[in-house]
Every structure is written in structure tokens, then in C-alpha cells.
C-alpha positions in Angstrom: 13.5 2.0 11.2 11.8 1.1 8.0 10.5 2.8 4.9 6.8 3.4 4.4 6.6 0.7 1.8 7.3 -1.9 4.5 5.0 -0.6 7.3 2.3 -3.2 7.0 4.9 -6.1 6.7 6.8 -4.8 9.7 3.7 -4.5 11.8 2.5 -8.0 10.9 5.9 -9.4 11.8 6.0 -7.6 15.1 2.6 -9.0 15.9 3.8 -12.6 15.0 6.6 -12.0 17.5 4.3 -10.8 20.2 5.8 -7.3 20.0 2.7 -5.4 18.7 3.6 -2.4 20.8 7.2 -2.2 19.6 7.8 1.3 18.3 8.6 1.7 14.6 10.1 4.8 12.9 9.0 5.2 9.4 11.0 7.0 6.7 9.6 7.9 3.3 10.1 5.3 0.5 12.3 4.9 -1.4 15.6 5.9 0.0 17.9 3.8 -2.2 17.7 6.4 -5.0 18.4 9.4 -2.8 21.7 11.3 -2.7 23.7 10.9 0.5 22.9 14.3 1.7 19.1 13.6 1.3 19.5 10.4 3.3 21.6 12.3 6.0 18.7 14.9 6.2 16.2 12.1 6.7 18.3 10.6 9.4 18.8 13.8 11.2 15.0 14.3 11.1 14.5 11.1 13.1 17.5 10.8 15.3 15.9 12.6 18.3 12.7 10.3 17.9 14.9 7.1 17.9 17.0 8.3 20.9 13.9 9.2 22.8 12.4 5.8 22.2 15.6 4.0 23.2 15.9 6.0 26.4 12.2 6.2 27.3 12.1 3.6 30.1 15.6 4.4 31.6 
């Protein structure tokens, strides 16, 4: 899970590691300045996506 500002960097690093197909969940940038309830809402919006990706091959 990353913020949109780091998408290019994360994908480049994954490629270096031979993990180009590794899924990445992208949140809007920035999150550091958001209130706790805003961050909670963002997290709730992606929790099913993350769980689905973690459990996909099980």
C-alpha cells in the first residue's frame, strides 16, 4: 500500500526485485495531513481489496 506520489518508484523497485506483477494498492497523496477519521475512511475503502489480494490464491 502506497500513496499516489510513490507509484512510479514502487513499480520500478518491484521490477528490480523481479516482482513486476506484485499487486499495489494506491491511496491518494498526501495522507500525513489528513485527520484520523479521514485516514480511517481511506483504509475502510481499500480493506476488501487488500484482503481479496491476500486471499486470492488460497
